[in-house]
C-alpha positions as CSV (number, residue, x, y, z in Angstrom):
1,M,-18.1,-6.4,-47.7
2,I,-17.9,-4.0,-44.8
3,T,-15.3,-1.4,-45.7
4,E,-14.5,0.4,-42.4
5,K,-13.1,-1.0,-39.2
6,T,-16.1,-2.6,-37.6
7,I,-16.8,-4.8,-34.6
8,I,-19.8,-7.2,-34.8
9,L,-21.1,-7.9,-31.3
10,G,-23.5,-10.6,-30.2
11,T,-24.1,-13.9,-28.4
12,D,-22.8,-17.2,-29.8
13,L,-21.6,-15.7,-33.1
14,H,-18.7,-18.1,-33.2
15,N,-18.6,-21.8,-34.2
16,K,-21.1,-23.3,-36.5
17,P,-23.7,-20.7,-37.6
18,S,-27.1,-22.0,-36.7
19,E,-29.2,-19.0,-35.4
20,L,-30.3,-16.0,-37.4
21,A,-27.7,-13.6,-36.0
22,S,-24.7,-16.0,-36.5
23,K,-25.8,-16.8,-40.1
24,L,-26.3,-13.1,-41.0
25,V,-22.9,-12.2,-39.5
26,R,-21.1,-14.9,-41.4
27,D,-22.5,-13.5,-44.7
28,L,-21.6,-9.9,-43.7
29,V,-18.0,-10.2,-42.5
30,K,-16.1,-11.2,-45.7
31,G,-13.3,-8.7,-45.5
32,T,-10.3,-7.8,-43.4
33,D,-11.7,-4.7,-41.7
34,W,-14.0,-6.4,-39.3
35,K,-13.9,-8.3,-36.0
36,I,-16.5,-10.6,-34.4
37,L,-16.9,-10.2,-30.6
38,S,-18.9,-13.2,-29.5
39,I,-20.3,-13.7,-26.0
40,Q,-20.3,-17.4,-25.4
41,N,-23.4,-19.0,-24.1
42,R,-24.5,-22.3,-25.6
43,K,-21.9,-23.0,-28.2
44,D,-18.5,-24.6,-27.6
45,Y,-15.4,-22.5,-27.6
46,S,-13.5,-22.5,-30.9
47,K,-10.6,-20.5,-32.3
48,E,-11.5,-18.6,-35.4
49,K,-9.9,-15.9,-37.6
50,N,-10.9,-12.4,-36.7
51,T,-13.0,-13.6,-33.8
52,T,-12.7,-12.9,-30.1
53,I,-14.8,-15.0,-27.8
54,I,-15.7,-13.8,-24.3
55,P,-15.8,-17.2,-22.6
56,K,-18.6,-18.3,-20.3
57,I,-16.2,-19.8,-17.6
58,F,-19.1,-20.5,-15.3
59,S,-22.0,-23.0,-15.8
60,S,-24.3,-20.8,-13.8
61,D,-26.1,-18.3,-16.0
62,K,-26.0,-15.7,-13.2
63,L,-22.3,-16.0,-12.7
64,R,-21.7,-16.1,-16.5
65,R,-23.5,-12.9,-17.0
66,I,-21.6,-11.1,-14.2
67,F,-18.2,-12.3,-15.4
68,Q,-18.9,-11.5,-19.1
69,G,-20.6,-8.3,-18.3
70,S,-17.6,-7.2,-16.3
71,I,-15.0,-7.8,-18.9
72,L,-16.9,-6.8,-22.0
73,P,-16.2,-3.0,-21.5
74,F,-12.5,-3.7,-21.3
75,Y,-12.6,-5.5,-24.7
76,L,-14.4,-2.5,-26.2
77,L,-11.9,-0.1,-24.7
78,F,-9.0,-2.1,-25.9
79,N,-10.3,-2.3,-29.5
80,R,-11.5,1.3,-29.8
81,R,-8.2,2.6,-31.3
82,R,-8.5,0.3,-34.3
83,Y,-12.3,0.0,-34.7
84,K,-14.7,3.0,-34.8
85,K,-18.0,1.3,-35.7
86,I,-19.9,-1.4,-33.9
87,I,-22.9,-3.4,-35.2
88,M,-24.8,-5.2,-32.4
89,F,-26.9,-8.3,-32.8
90,W,-27.6,-8.4,-29.1
91,N,-29.8,-7.2,-26.2
92,S,-30.8,-3.7,-25.1
93,E,-32.7,-4.2,-21.9
94,G,-32.0,-3.2,-18.4
95,K,-29.5,-1.0,-16.5
96,Y,-26.4,-2.9,-17.6
97,H,-27.1,-2.3,-21.2
98,Y,-27.9,1.4,-20.5
99,F,-24.4,1.9,-19.0
100,L,-22.8,-0.2,-21.7
101,F,-24.4,1.9,-24.5
102,K,-23.5,5.1,-22.7
103,F,-19.9,3.8,-22.3
104,M,-19.6,3.1,-26.0
105,K,-20.8,6.6,-26.8
106,I,-18.2,8.0,-24.5
107,L,-15.6,6.0,-26.5
108,K,-17.2,7.6,-29.6
109,Y,-18.2,4.3,-31.2
110,N,-20.6,4.6,-34.1
111,I,-23.3,2.3,-32.9
112,N,-25.6,0.3,-35.2
113,F,-28.1,-2.0,-33.5
114,V,-29.9,-4.8,-35.3
115,V,-33.3,-5.6,-33.7
116,I,-34.0,-9.3,-34.0
117,S,-36.3,-9.7,-31.0
118,G,-40.0,-9.1,-30.9
119,Y,-42.4,-6.6,-29.3
120,D,-42.1,-7.8,-25.7
121,K,-38.7,-6.1,-25.2
122,N,-37.7,-2.7,-23.8
123,Y,-35.8,-0.8,-26.5
124,K,-35.4,2.5,-24.7
125,N,-31.6,2.1,-24.5
126,L,-31.5,2.4,-28.3
127,K,-31.6,6.1,-27.9
128,F,-27.7,5.9,-27.8
129,C,-27.5,4.3,-31.2
130,D,-26.6,6.2,-34.3
131,K,-28.7,3.8,-36.4
132,I,-31.3,1.2,-35.7
133,I,-31.8,-1.6,-38.2
134,C,-34.9,-3.8,-37.9
135,Q,-36.2,-6.7,-40.0
136,S,-39.8,-5.7,-40.8
137,E,-41.8,-2.6,-41.7
138,R,-44.0,-3.4,-38.6
139,M,-41.0,-3.2,-36.3
140,K,-39.9,0.0,-37.9
141,K,-43.2,1.6,-37.3
142,Y,-43.2,0.3,-33.7
143,L,-39.8,1.8,-33.0
144,R,-40.6,5.1,-34.7
145,K,-43.1,5.9,-31.9
146,D,-40.2,6.0,-29.4
147,F,-37.6,7.4,-31.7
148,P,-39.3,9.8,-34.1
149,K,-36.0,11.4,-35.3
150,K,-33.7,8.4,-35.1
151,D,-32.2,6.8,-38.2
152,I,-34.2,3.6,-38.5
153,E,-34.0,1.3,-41.5
154,A,-36.0,-1.9,-42.2
155,I,-33.7,-4.5,-43.9
156,Y,-35.2,-8.0,-44.5
157,S,-33.1,-11.0,-43.7
158,W,-31.9,-13.3,-46.4
159,T,-31.2,-16.9,-47.1
160,N,-29.5,-19.0,-49.8
161,L,-32.3,-19.5,-52.4
162,E,-30.1,-22.0,-54.2
163,V,-29.8,-24.3,-51.2
164,F,-33.2,-23.9,-49.8
165,I,-35.5,-24.9,-52.6
166,P,-38.8,-26.8,-52.8
167,R,-39.1,-30.3,-54.1
168,K,-42.0,-32.8,-54.1
169,K,-44.1,-31.9,-51.1
170,E,-45.5,-34.3,-48.6
171,N,-48.0,-33.9,-45.8
172,I,-45.3,-33.4,-43.1
173,I,-44.9,-30.7,-40.5
174,L,-41.5,-29.5,-39.3
175,I,-40.5,-28.1,-35.9
176,P,-37.1,-26.7,-36.9
177,S,-35.9,-25.0,-33.7
178,V,-36.7,-26.5,-30.3
179,P,-35.4,-24.5,-27.4
180,Y,-32.3,-25.7,-25.6
181,K,-34.0,-25.9,-22.2
182,I,-37.3,-27.5,-21.3
183,K,-38.2,-24.5,-19.1
184,D,-38.4,-22.4,-22.4
185,F,-40.8,-24.8,-24.1
186,E,-43.9,-22.9,-23.0
187,G,-42.7,-19.5,-24.2
188,R,-41.9,-21.0,-27.6
189,G,-45.2,-22.9,-27.9
190,I,-43.6,-26.3,-27.8
191,H,-46.1,-27.6,-25.2
192,K,-48.9,-26.8,-27.7
193,I,-47.0,-28.7,-30.5
194,I,-46.7,-31.7,-28.2
195,K,-50.5,-31.6,-27.5
196,I,-51.2,-31.5,-31.2
197,L,-48.9,-34.4,-32.0
198,K,-50.6,-36.5,-29.3
199,Q,-54.0,-35.6,-30.6
200,E,-53.3,-36.0,-34.3
201,N,-51.3,-38.6,-36.2
202,F,-49.4,-35.9,-38.3
203,K,-46.1,-37.1,-39.8
204,S,-43.6,-34.8,-38.3
205,V,-39.9,-33.9,-38.2
206,I,-38.4,-32.2,-35.1
207,I,-34.9,-30.7,-34.9
208,F,-33.1,-30.3,-31.6
209,R,-29.9,-28.5,-30.5
210,S,-29.6,-29.9,-27.0
211,Q,-29.6,-33.4,-25.4
212,E,-32.0,-32.2,-22.7
213,A,-34.7,-31.3,-25.2
214,Y,-34.1,-34.3,-27.4
215,N,-34.4,-36.7,-24.4
216,Y,-37.6,-35.1,-23.3
217,F,-39.3,-35.7,-26.6
218,K,-37.8,-39.2,-26.9
219,N,-39.4,-40.2,-23.7
220,L,-42.8,-39.0,-24.9
221,N,-42.9,-42.0,-27.4
222,L,-44.8,-40.0,-30.0
223,K,-45.8,-41.9,-33.1
224,N,-45.0,-41.0,-36.8
225,I,-42.2,-38.7,-35.6
226,I,-38.6,-38.3,-36.8
227,L,-36.3,-36.7,-34.2
228,I,-33.0,-35.1,-35.3
229,N,-30.5,-34.1,-32.6
230,K,-27.7,-32.2,-34.3
231,I,-26.8,-28.8,-35.7
232,L,-27.5,-29.2,-39.4
233,N,-25.6,-27.3,-42.1
234,D,-27.6,-25.5,-44.7
235,N,-27.4,-28.3,-47.2
236,E,-28.7,-30.9,-44.7
237,L,-31.5,-28.5,-43.4
238,G,-32.5,-27.5,-47.0
239,K,-32.8,-31.2,-48.0
240,I,-35.2,-31.8,-45.1
241,M,-37.2,-28.6,-45.6
242,S,-37.6,-29.2,-49.3
243,N,-40.3,-31.9,-48.8
244,I,-42.1,-30.3,-45.9
245,K,-45.5,-28.6,-46.3
246,V,-46.0,-26.8,-43.0
247,I,-43.9,-25.1,-40.3
248,P,-46.0,-24.0,-37.2
249,L,-44.3,-21.3,-35.2
250,I,-46.6,-20.8,-32.2
251,Y,-44.5,-18.4,-30.1
252,E,-45.9,-17.0,-26.9
253,K,-43.1,-14.8,-25.7
254,N,-39.5,-14.0,-26.6
255,T,-40.9,-13.9,-30.1
256,P,-38.4,-13.1,-32.9
257,D,-39.7,-10.5,-35.4
258,M,-38.6,-12.5,-38.5
259,P,-37.6,-16.1,-37.5
260,L,-34.8,-17.5,-39.6
261,S,-36.5,-20.9,-39.6
262,A,-39.5,-19.3,-41.3
263,I,-37.4,-17.6,-43.9
264,E,-35.5,-20.8,-44.8
265,G,-38.8,-22.6,-44.8
266,L,-40.5,-20.2,-47.1
267,A,-37.5,-20.5,-49.5
268,S,-38.0,-24.3,-49.4
269,G,-41.7,-23.9,-50.2
270,C,-43.0,-24.5,-46.6
271,A,-46.1,-22.6,-45.6
272,I,-46.0,-21.0,-42.2
273,I,-48.6,-21.0,-39.4
274,C,-48.1,-18.3,-36.8
275,K,-49.8,-15.8,-34.6
276,D,-50.1,-12.1,-35.2
277,N,-47.2,-11.3,-32.8
278,M,-44.4,-10.8,-35.3
279,G,-43.5,-8.8,-38.4
280,L,-43.5,-12.0,-40.4
281,A,-47.3,-12.2,-40.0
282,D,-47.8,-9.2,-42.2
283,I,-46.0,-10.9,-45.1
284,I,-47.8,-14.2,-44.5
285,K,-51.2,-12.5,-44.8
286,K,-50.2,-10.4,-47.7
287,E,-48.6,-13.1,-49.8
288,K,-50.9,-16.0,-48.7
289,C,-48.0,-18.2,-48.0
290,G,-49.4,-19.5,-44.8
291,I,-52.1,-18.9,-42.2
292,V,-52.0,-16.4,-39.3
293,I,-54.2,-17.8,-36.5
294,K,-56.0,-16.0,-33.7
295,S,-56.4,-18.9,-31.2
296,D,-54.8,-22.3,-30.5
297,N,-58.0,-24.0,-31.7
298,E,-57.1,-22.9,-35.2
299,I,-53.8,-24.7,-35.4
300,I,-55.0,-28.1,-36.4
301,P,-57.5,-26.9,-39.0
302,A,-54.8,-24.6,-40.5
303,I,-52.4,-27.5,-40.9
304,K,-55.1,-29.6,-42.6
305,K,-56.0,-26.7,-44.9
306,I,-52.5,-26.3,-46.1
307,F,-52.1,-30.0,-46.6
308,Q,-55.1,-29.8,-49.0
309,N,-54.0,-26.7,-50.9
310,I,-50.6,-26.7,-52.6
311,N,-51.0,-23.0,-53.5
312,Y,-49.7,-22.0,-50.0
313,N,-46.5,-23.8,-50.8
314,K,-46.1,-22.3,-54.2
315,N,-46.7,-18.8,-52.7
316,A,-44.1,-19.6,-50.0
317,R,-41.3,-19.9,-52.5
318,K,-42.4,-16.8,-54.4
319,T,-42.5,-14.8,-51.1
320,A,-38.9,-15.8,-50.3
321,E,-37.7,-14.7,-53.8
322,K,-39.5,-11.4,-53.3
323,Y,-38.4,-10.5,-49.8
324,F,-35.4,-12.6,-48.7
325,D,-32.8,-12.5,-51.4
326,K,-29.1,-12.1,-50.5
327,K,-29.1,-8.7,-52.1
328,N,-30.5,-7.4,-48.8
329,R,-27.1,-7.7,-47.1
330,K,-25.7,-4.9,-49.3
331,K,-27.9,-2.5,-47.4
332,Y,-25.8,-3.1,-44.3
333,Y,-22.8,-1.6,-46.0
334,N,-24.3,1.9,-46.5
């Protein structure tokens, strides 16, 4: 467990853990010397032990950011007497974050920042951090160019290898994380997935976290598709993933470096199809646990190739055991 007084800061770290940051945080904070500071966005407000939620108040994203951004410094000031370290699973872009990081340094916080985004972000504000944690060797090399003398450590994420396990595989593809809003479909490659499902009669399972996205897909009347609209716990998600052969992650922008859905999928024996725009691609190529594509025209042939070769699925599980064991979390306590 974390042994010094530490604040964990990020968006939607409260309530049911579903995203990468919230799941990692829940595994990390198992002591009495920590506090979660969660900026509410999508998730419902809920009272939890050792958790302070900065509420959204406004439905407008612009007003929400102004309100939360205004009161966040006061939370940090108020808690500084008790807590001296802060681990951020958050953003680092723009002028607001520049002044926030600078403010935290004035308060003499020891700042650790966990990079969970991709290579289309501006990380210049991380110059204020005492330590930068990333999730791949590729990202470490990428950040080293801007911060040659900074303490940077690559720590792979982890998952529960006893819950996410492979079973008898079927020729099914899984879309495990559809964006909340339709306007974000293009950036996450969902429009391409829709095109593929219209073109090919692939048996598919699609998991949603918002009624808006679910309704959109439901109105498409796609065939041979199972639609699931709820936040699944690990046991429920693991049961679904255990039979799946392929997870295509065709991100265009806002690309996570090491998507949690891919890590859980690999543990479940799911092969991954992705582009070469994330650190995960290096592992996929090296361990032959999926296919890294160069163009959209390669997606359907890649799916069919994996359907015909179970070795991709066997390698997926071996890859998860090699890289994504829970022992990785111990490195955060150093």
